[in-house]
C-alpha positions, -999 to 999 in steps of 0.1 A, spaced: 369 -680 -784 397 -663 -804 432 -665 -788 465 -648 -796 489 -678 -797 526 -680 -805 556 -704 -802 593 -698 -795 622 -722 -794 651 -708 -774 683 -719 -757 680 -718 -719 715 -710 -707 723 -720 -671 736 -695 -645 773 -685 -650 771 -700 -686 802 -692 -707 803 -717 -736 793 -752 -747 759 -768 -751 727 -756 -735 692 -772 -735 665 -760 -760 632 -750 -745 598 -744 -761 578 -713 -749 540 -712 -756 524 -678 -752 486 -674 -752 471 -640 -747 503 -628 -731 506 -657 -706 535 -681 -710 542 -717 -703 576 -734 -709 587 -769 -715 620 -786 -723 623 -802 -757 650 -826 -747 679 -819 -771 708 -794 -766 728 -773 -789 761 -754 -792 755 -717 -786 774 -706 -817 752 -728 -839 719 -715 -825 700 -689 -845 677 -671 -819 659 -652 -847 645 -682 -864 646 -706 -834 666 -732 -852 702 -744 -854 725 -733 -883 745 -759 -903 743 -787 -928 755 -816 -907 732 -845 -903 728 -840 -865 718 -803 -871 692 -814 -897 679 -840 -873 676 -814 -845 657 -789 -868 634 -816 -881 626 -827 -845 618 -791 -836 596 -788 -867 576 -819 -856 572 -804 -821 558 -772 -836 533 -792 -857 522 -811 -826 515 -779 -807 494 -765 -836 475 -798 -838 469 -796 -800 456 -760 -805 432 -772 -832 419 -800 -810 412 -776 -782 394 -752 -806 372 -781 -820 363 -792 -785 354 -757 -775 377 -759 -746 393 -730 -728 427 -723 -744 455 -711 -721 492 -716 -722 489 -742 -695 461 -762 -712 478 -760 -746 511 -773 -731 492 -802 -714 474 -811 -745 506 -811 -765 523 -833 -740 494 -857 -738 484 -848 -703 447 -848 -695 433 -825 -669 403 -835 -648 373 -813 -659 356 -800 -628 318 -801 -631 292 -778 -616 271 -803 -596 303 -820 -583 315 -786 -569 280 -778 -556 277 -811 -537 312 -808 -523 303 -773 -510 271 -785 -494 288 -815 -478 313 -793 -461 286 -769 -450 266 -798 -435 296 -808 -414 299 -773 -400 263 -769 -389 263 -757 -354 297 -741 -355 299 -721 -387 264 -725 -403 228 -728 -392 205 -756 -403 184 -731 -423 214 -720 -443 223 -756 -452 186 -762 -462 186 -732 -485 217 -746 -503 202 -780 -506 171 -765 -522 193 -744 -545 213 -775 -556 180 -793 -564 168 -764 -585 202 -764 -603 200 -801 -611 164 -797 -623 174 -768 -645 202 -788 -661 177 -816 -669 151 -791 -682 174 -770 -704 202 -793 -715 190 -828 -707 220 -833 -685 226 -843 -649 259 -823 -647 279 -799 -668 315 -788 -670 323 -756 -651 337 -739 -681 303 -742 -699 287 -719 -673 285 -684 -689 262 -654 -689 237 -673 -711 236 -701 -686 228 -676 -658 201 -658 -679 184 -691 -687 186 -702 -651 170 -670 -640 142 -675 -666 137 -711 -654 133 -701 -618 107 -674 -627 87 -694 -653 90 -731 -646 95 -729 -608 71 -699 -605 95 -682 -581 87 -645 -573 115 -620 -581 131 -620 -546 131 -658 -544 147 -661 -578 174 -635 -568 181 -654 -536 185 -687 -553 209 -672 -578 228 -655 -550 234 -690 -535 244 -702 -569 268 -672 -571 288 -686 -541 295 -718 -561 307 -697 -590 330 -677 -568 346 -709 -555 352 -719 -592 367 -685 -600 390 -687 -569 403 -722 -579 409 -711 -615 382 -735 -629 365 -705 -645 384 -675 -660 354 -652 -666 327 -644 -640 293 -654 -657 275 -630 -633 296 -600 -646 267 -584 -665 239 -599 -645 224 -573 -622 194 -586 -603 175 -564 -578 155 -574 -548 122 -557 -549 108 -541 -517 77 -558 -505 50 -545 -481 53 -564 -448 20 -579 -436 11 -575 -399 -19 -578 -377 -36 -546 -364 -49 -543 -328 -84 -553 -338 -72 -585 -355 -50 -594 -325 -81 -590 -303 -102 -610 -326 -77 -639 -327 -73 -637 -289 -110 -638 -281 -120 -664 -307 -125 -699 -292 -106 -724 -313 -122 -756 -326 -94 -779 -313 -67 -780 -287 -40 -780 -314 -53 -748 -330 -54 -732 -296 -17 -741 -290 -7 -727 -324 -28 -695 -318 -13 -690 -283 23 -695 -295 17 -671 -324 2 -644 -301 32 -649 -277 55 -640 -306 33 -610 -314 40 -597 -279 77 -606 -279 90 -604 -315 105 -639 -313 110 -658 -346 98 -694 -351 132 -710 -343 137 -688 -312 103 -696 -296 108 -733 -305 141 -733 -285 128 -711 -256 136 -727 -222 130 -717 -186 166 -705 -183 159 -679 -210 135 -660 -186 155 -638 -163 151 -609 -140 157 -577 -159 172 -544 -148 138 -532 -137 132 -563 -115 106 -576 -140 108 -608 -161 127 -605 -194 135 -629 -222 173 -631 -227 185 -651 -257 209 -651 -286 190 -651 -319 195 -684 -337 197 -666 -371 224 -640 -363 237 -651 -329 231 -615 -317 217 -610 -282 180 -601 -278 166 -589 -244 128 -584 -243 107 -573 -213 77 -596 -210 44 -578 -215 15 -590 -192 -2 -607 -221 30 -627 -229 35 -637 -193 -2 -649 -191 4 -671 -222 36 -685 -207 18 -694 -174 -8 -714 -193 18 -739 -205 36 -745 -172 19 -779 -167 18 -789 -203 29 -825 -207 51 -819 -238 67 -789 -221 74 -808 -189 90 -837 -209 112 -815 -232 120 -786 -209 107 -762 -235 82 -735 -227 59 -741 -256 48 -772 -276 59 -758 -310 52 -779 -341 72 -778 -373 72 -745 -391 53 -760 -420 25 -773 -397 24 -740 -378 19 -721 -410 -7 -745 -422 -27 -742 -390 -23 -704 -390 -40 -702 -423 -69 -722 -409 -70 -699 -378 -70 -668 -401 -100 -682 -421 -118 -691 -389 -113 -656 -375 -122 -639 -408 -88 -623 -412 -82 -618 -449 -44 -617 -448 -17 -642 -459 -7 -652 -423 25 -670 -417 44 -675 -384 68 -647 -393 39 -622 -394 40 -623 -355 75 -607 -356 62 -580 -380 32 -574 -357 55 -569 -327 76 -544 -346 46 -524 -358 13 -527 -339 28 -537 -305 58 -513 -303 62 -486 -330 25 -477 -331 26 -473 -293 55 -448 -294 84 -472 -286 116 -457 -302 129 -475 -332 163 -480 -315 146 -499 -287 126 -520 -312 157 -528 -331 175 -539 -299 146 -562 -289 143 -578 -323 180 -585 -323 186 -568 -356 223 -563 -365 214 -531 -385 188 -505 -376 180 -502 -414 164 -536 -411 140 -522 -385 134 -491 -405 116 -512 -431 88 -516 -406 86 -479 -398 81 -470 -435 47 -487 -436 32 -470 -406 9 -444 -422 -14 -450 -393 13 -437 -369 19 -407 -391 -18 -399 -391 -21 -403 -353 9 -381 -347 -4 -354 -371 -38 -355 -354 -22 -345 -321 -5 -317 -339 -38 -306 -354 -54 -304 -320 -26 -282 -307 -30 -258 -336 -68 -259 -332 -64 -246 -296 -41 -218 -308 
């Protein structure tokens, strides 16, 4: 990278200086930024030529001083050449350190990433959720794999991370890792936090994301319609485990709870609501926002079925929830068994509650947003946009009124 670089030797006169000797300093300027260092020798002010940065005179001591300053200047230029050859970032500070023989520790990407993740792990429960830490662990793994794939390295100096690095990383996620657009964008968003740490600490001078403008694509949210819910409810499952998974999934269809929230659901979370009926009252694990949901009769019936469940009695939990991975695996089996041709995951229950159970039955979007524990109603509006069925039903009522007229 081309740098504007200059040197200046000058006398640094102390405060209240009147006459006598004063120390000679070297000022290095790179791209307008300065760094100063003492040279060691001093000089009489009347002998110093500020224009040329040398002392005037033919005495041996003056010649020795000027020769010494010449050698210092040569050393600075040599240091500049070494930095250029090594393709290192040249600043007034790095040039001064190189000239003085000081070596700075080069920060590396994976070192910074691991340090970030270690600190995040220690703050799980107070500042961060387990899921957040897990996403950054996965992002770190992808970054290490990318370095091996592209550069044959296990780590790389921070200053080597530029726009080309980001572009290649994006390509790697989409091609080699087969990530969909939104997944690739999210991994790079996590990576962006590590870059911001480097920028804040001065380990990077230019943001490599400056001209990278990824966009999250809107996706249609899958949900079960009323017929599919009924089909899943009435179908007799082949095993007890599939029955448990089906029941927990349906409970979330009627309550809007996420996987982690139903997994942590306890008896103390069931309270008497303002209407005297049973409500779920929790703080969402993901956002720590309160969610209060009246229990529909179908949800209450499902809860009652597990009051004597051995696992529930031993753990104090209301449902015997398996790991998210196993729940999703069994749900695919259940969908095939019921003839439901949709990519069913546990989170589809939450979508179903927002659409089929509430919005399609005329529940105001503000109430739905409150029950889902959304921090922004715009999040809830994503569900409303896909409800052409509701639009059709509403317009059918209007058509009947006009038909009478």
